[in-house]
RORO-564802 format. One record per residue (C-alpha): x, y, z; residue number from 1. Coordinates in pm, 1 decimal, always signed. Layout:
X  Y  Z  NUM
...
//
This chain:
+8569.6  +9285.3  +7805.7  1
+8369.4  +9013.7  +7997.1  2
+8251.5  +8694.0  +7861.8  3
+7968.4  +8480.9  +8001.2  4
+7887.8  +8116.5  +7944.1  5
+7654.7  +7865.3  +8119.3  6
+7797.8  +7526.5  +8240.0  7
+7591.5  +7268.6  +8425.6  8
+7338.0  +7555.0  +8473.6  9
+7590.1  +7786.2  +8632.7  10
+7640.7  +8115.7  +8482.9  11
+8036.4  +8146.9  +8448.4  12
+8201.6  +8496.5  +8404.3  13
+8542.0  +8530.7  +8238.3  14
+8772.1  +8821.1  +8185.2  15
+9132.8  +8873.5  +8093.2  16
+9351.3  +8711.8  +7855.7  17
+9659.3  +8590.2  +8042.2  18
+9831.3  +8269.5  +8000.8  19
+9730.2  +8129.2  +8349.9  20
+9371.1  +8103.5  +8457.0  21
+9251.8  +8177.4  +8814.1  22
+8924.3  +8017.5  +8906.0  23
+8758.4  +8225.5  +9198.3  24
+8506.9  +8029.9  +9423.1  25
+8340.8  +8233.7  +9701.1  26
+8128.9  +8110.1  +10007.8  27
+7829.9  +8218.6  +10206.0  28
+7651.8  +8458.6  +10172.3  29
+7821.6  +8577.3  +9872.1  30
+7799.5  +8570.7  +9485.9  31
+8043.4  +8613.1  +9202.8  32
+8040.3  +8989.5  +9288.1  33
+8268.3  +8916.8  +9585.3  34
+8575.6  +8915.4  +9348.6  35
+8517.2  +9255.5  +9178.4  36
+8829.7  +9420.7  +9301.6  37
+9043.6  +9112.7  +9231.4  38
+8914.9  +9078.0  +8885.5  39
+8985.3  +9454.2  +8815.8  40
+9360.7  +9398.7  +8917.6  41
+9433.6  +9058.6  +8799.5  42
+9266.8  +9049.5  +8457.0  43
+9557.7  +9256.7  +8310.4  44
+9781.5  +8947.3  +8374.9  45
+9560.7  +8655.8  +8437.1  46
+9243.9  +8510.1  +8295.8  47
+8984.7  +8547.0  +8566.1  48
+8693.9  +8291.3  +8600.1  49
+8434.0  +8324.5  +8866.4  50
+8060.8  +8232.7  +8921.3  51
+7802.7  +8216.7  +9181.0  52
+7828.3  +7908.8  +9387.2  53
+7590.1  +7632.8  +9272.7  54
+7266.5  +7674.6  +9454.6  55
+7346.6  +8024.7  +9577.9  56
+7192.8  +8217.5  +9290.1  57
+6873.3  +8391.3  +9404.3  58
+6745.4  +8394.5  +9052.7  59
+6749.1  +8023.2  +9011.2  60
+6545.2  +7751.9  +9160.8  61
+6621.5  +7643.1  +9513.9  62
+6826.4  +7336.4  +9502.9  63
+7046.7  +7129.3  +9749.6  64
+7378.2  +7006.8  +9596.8  65
+7570.1  +6725.6  +9754.3  66
+7964.1  +6739.0  +9779.1  67
+7999.9  +6501.4  +9485.2  68
+7766.8  +6721.0  +9275.4  69
+7954.4  +7038.5  +9357.6  70
+8288.2  +6883.9  +9282.3  71
+8159.3  +6759.1  +8950.2  72
+8041.2  +7094.9  +8851.1  73
+8377.1  +7253.7  +8951.4  74
+8532.1  +6986.5  +8731.8  75
+8319.4  +7062.7  +8431.3  76
+8375.7  +7432.2  +8465.2  77
+8750.4  +7397.0  +8471.4  78
+8767.2  +7140.7  +8198.3  79
+8580.3  +7404.1  +7978.9  80
+8747.0  +7719.0  +8054.1  81
+9113.4  +7567.6  +8069.0  82
+9105.5  +7242.8  +7892.0  83
+9463.3  +7201.4  +7841.8  84
+9634.6  +7380.3  +8134.0  85
+9608.8  +7363.6  +8512.3  86
+9425.8  +7644.6  +8701.0  87
+9505.9  +7850.4  +9010.5  88
+9205.3  +7818.1  +9267.5  89
+9124.1  +8131.6  +9472.8  90
+8876.4  +8015.1  +9756.3  91
+8700.1  +8175.3  +10045.0  92
+8468.2  +8044.8  +10301.3  93
+8268.6  +7732.7  +10171.8  94
+8461.5  +7794.8  +9860.7  95
+8760.9  +7676.6  +10053.5  96
+8596.7  +7375.9  +10188.0  97
+8460.6  +7254.8  +9861.8  98
+8757.6  +7384.4  +9665.2  99
+9004.5  +7178.4  +9885.0  100
+8789.2  +6867.2  +9839.6  101
+8794.4  +6925.2  +9452.9  102
+9177.4  +6973.4  +9465.9  103
+9236.0  +6645.3  +9647.7  104
+9030.1  +6447.8  +9396.2  105
+9167.2  +6648.9  +9088.9  106
+9520.4  +6752.3  +9174.2  107
+9624.3  +6724.8  +8795.3  108
+9402.2  +7019.5  +8732.6  109
+9529.6  +7268.0  +8977.1  110
+9863.6  +7441.6  +8993.0  111
+9839.8  +7661.3  +9301.1  112
+9572.8  +7756.6  +9569.5  113
+9504.9  +8078.2  +9726.3  114
+9301.5  +7998.5  +10041.5  115
+9126.2  +8279.5  +10235.5  116
+9029.7  +8248.6  +10596.8  117
+8936.3  +7875.8  +10608.5  118
+9168.5  +7601.3  +10689.3  119
+9121.3  +7271.7  +10876.9  120
+8798.1  +7407.5  +11026.0  121
+8614.6  +7089.0  +11069.1  122
+8902.9  +6902.7  +11226.2  123
+8936.8  +6774.7  +11599.4  124
+9250.7  +6982.2  +11616.8  125
+9053.4  +7300.2  +11514.2  126
+8777.0  +7235.5  +11761.3  127
+9039.8  +7167.9  +12054.5  128
+9165.3  +7516.7  +11985.5  129
+8812.8  +7679.5  +12050.6  130
+8702.2  +7778.8  +12394.0  131
+8350.1  +7657.7  +12512.4  132
+8191.0  +8002.0  +12440.3  133
+8345.6  +8007.5  +12077.2  134
+8212.6  +7656.3  +12025.0  135
+7868.6  +7766.3  +12115.3  136
+7870.2  +8082.1  +11881.3  137
+7993.0  +7865.9  +11598.1  138
+7721.5  +7599.2  +11664.7  139
+7439.0  +7874.2  +11725.8  140
+7490.3  +8051.4  +11399.2  141
+7546.5  +7735.9  +11183.6  142
+7232.9  +7563.2  +11325.2  143
+7037.4  +7882.0  +11280.1  144
+7136.1  +7888.6  +10909.8  145
+7062.7  +7513.6  +10862.2  146
+6711.7  +7577.8  +11006.9  147
+6661.4  +7857.7  +10795.1  148
+6727.1  +7653.5  +10478.3  149
+6501.8  +7366.8  +10595.8  150
+6215.2  +7628.8  +10656.4  151
+6283.6  +7810.8  +10335.8  152
+6039.7  +8059.5  +10189.1  153
+6003.6  +8409.1  +10332.4  154
+6055.9  +8308.5  +10684.7  155
+6386.5  +8122.2  +10592.0  156
+6492.8  +8445.9  +10399.9  157
+6408.9  +8668.7  +10694.0  158
+6602.5  +8434.6  +10935.9  159
+6904.6  +8431.6  +10688.9  160
+6905.7  +8822.7  +10645.6  161
+6876.3  +8873.0  +11026.2  162
+7198.4  +8677.6  +11080.4  163
+7362.0  +8862.1  +10786.6  164
+7307.4  +9201.5  +10957.6  165
+7395.5  +9066.6  +11291.3  166
+7736.9  +8924.3  +11218.2  167
+7773.2  +9154.3  +11013.2  168
+7857.9  +9024.6  +10662.3  169
+7985.9  +9232.6  +10364.7  170
+7733.7  +9113.0  +10105.7  171
+7450.6  +9312.1  +9926.3  172
+7126.6  +9193.0  +10081.3  173
+6936.4  +9201.3  +9764.3  174
+7133.1  +8892.4  +9654.3  175
+7085.0  +8696.0  +9978.5  176
+6824.6  +8430.5  +10056.0  177
+6799.7  +8091.9  +10245.1  178
+6888.4  +7902.6  +9936.6  179
+7257.5  +7979.4  +10024.0  180
+7237.4  +7799.2  +10351.2  181
+7229.5  +7437.8  +10221.0  182
+7598.0  +7358.5  +10307.1  183
+7506.0  +7428.6  +10681.5  184
+7207.7  +7216.2  +10643.4  185
+7424.6  +6933.6  +10508.0  186
+7680.3  +6981.8  +10792.5  187
+7399.2  +6997.2  +11066.2  188
+7151.5  +6731.0  +10951.4  189
+7361.7  +6483.9  +10757.6  190
+7706.2  +6323.6  +10763.4  191
+7809.7  +6400.2  +10411.6  192
+8027.0  +6699.8  +10485.8  193
+8142.9  +6574.9  +10824.3  194
+8293.9  +6261.5  +10665.2  195
+8486.4  +6463.3  +10419.6  196
+8867.8  +6418.5  +10447.5  197
+9073.8  +6696.9  +10597.4  198
+9252.0  +6934.4  +10366.4  199
+9587.7  +6814.1  +10255.9  200
+9745.3  +7038.9  +10010.2  201
+10072.0  +6953.4  +9819.9  202
+10060.8  +7219.5  +9547.9  203
+10197.4  +7572.4  +9643.7  204
+9963.7  +7760.4  +9863.5  205
+9897.9  +8115.1  +9978.5  206
+9682.6  +8125.5  +10286.1  207
+9544.7  +8472.2  +10389.0  208
+9331.6  +8506.9  +10698.2  209
+9184.3  +8782.9  +10906.3  210
+9259.0  +8846.3  +11279.0  211
+8943.6  +9054.1  +11386.3  212
+8685.1  +8802.3  +11441.8  213
+8549.9  +8601.1  +11745.8  214
+8748.9  +8285.4  +11648.2  215
+8976.1  +8155.8  +11379.6  216
+8876.8  +7898.6  +11125.6  217
+9210.2  +7707.2  +11139.7  218
+9440.2  +7569.3  +11407.8  219
+9786.0  +7705.6  +11455.4  220
+9956.3  +7371.6  +11394.7  221
+9788.7  +7348.5  +11053.9  222
+9914.5  +7687.4  +10948.8  223
+10256.1  +7624.2  +11089.2  224
+10287.1  +7297.2  +10885.4  225
+10163.3  +7476.2  +10568.1  226
+10417.4  +7766.6  +10617.4  227
+10706.0  +7524.0  +10607.5  228
+10623.4  +7371.9  +10287.9  229
+10833.0  +7502.3  +9986.6  230
+10642.7  +7768.2  +9793.3  231
+10388.1  +7826.8  +10055.6  232
+10312.9  +8152.7  +10245.3  233
+10085.2  +8239.8  +10537.8  234
+9977.1  +8609.3  +10581.5  235
+9768.8  +8737.5  +10870.5  236
+9580.7  +9069.3  +10811.8  237
+9393.9  +9289.4  +11055.6  238
+9059.1  +9221.8  +10895.8  239
+8741.6  +9035.2  +10946.8  240
+8653.1  +8723.6  +10769.7  241
+8607.6  +8922.6  +10437.2  242
+8973.1  +8993.8  +10391.3  243
+8945.1  +9087.0  +10035.0  244
+8666.6  +9348.4  +10117.1  245
+8824.1  +9497.9  +10423.6  246
+9172.8  +9547.1  +10284.1  247
+9143.0  +9507.7  +9906.4  248
+9473.6  +9674.3  +9835.0  249
+9684.4  +9493.6  +10082.0  250
+9500.1  +9158.7  +9977.6  251
+9572.0  +9215.7  +9604.5  252
+9929.7  +9312.9  +9666.1  253
+9986.1  +9016.4  +9857.0  254
+9832.9  +8778.4  +9593.9  255
+10006.2  +8944.6  +9308.4  256
+10351.1  +8930.9  +9479.2  257
+10288.3  +8551.5  +9569.0  258
+10177.5  +8467.3  +9227.0  259
+10476.4  +8653.7  +9079.9  260
+10723.0  +8490.8  +9316.5  261
+10570.8  +8136.8  +9272.9  262
+10600.8  +8168.6  +8885.3  263
+10983.4  +8193.9  +8904.4  264
//
């Protein structure tokens, strides 16, 4: 049975009755629906919490959220869904970027992290690992989305959906609009995200990434360092950026096995 509550204007969905809570945070251009296959499996043993990223819900007014505002919303959600116990974070895409920042400011609220496909993406080390053409591709699609957010309206939506089809993304077009692009706008036209500290994770972490894409969103030294830490695991799957959609069974098995092992 699914429960729904609203926290800071965000619709939060809860399922399962396990002792541990997994908070699932997606990225662009997704919604809480991204995690359907994970909730179906994990809700038998865990309490699953998910929501559409602040500002991404097509049914709500267009709004730009700053990094501190997003972190504060995450904090309020976690405080209400798990007031007396640490949570497990399951993060993908922009959910990783904002989720890592939340963790670094609120380490006492997080027991473990499952990071999906995004590592030290905004670091000099990561940029140095990319070729000139890869850097150009990265810049082109990000500035396109940033401009689509700034333009907004029907044209902004058309620009966004054009890129969604071109990449291609795995999300349902009916839930996609330019309102989802504001993190790209913040990165391209302000320094607020560029000045954010690099992710330093000291709790147990599972990092899963796809290899079938034009470039990686992490550097090799970053995953090498991560994998050497006690309790951590790094898994590469033959998928696109949307690992949990391309290979849901392998992804779910990897997550379940790691969670089971890390609880011993």
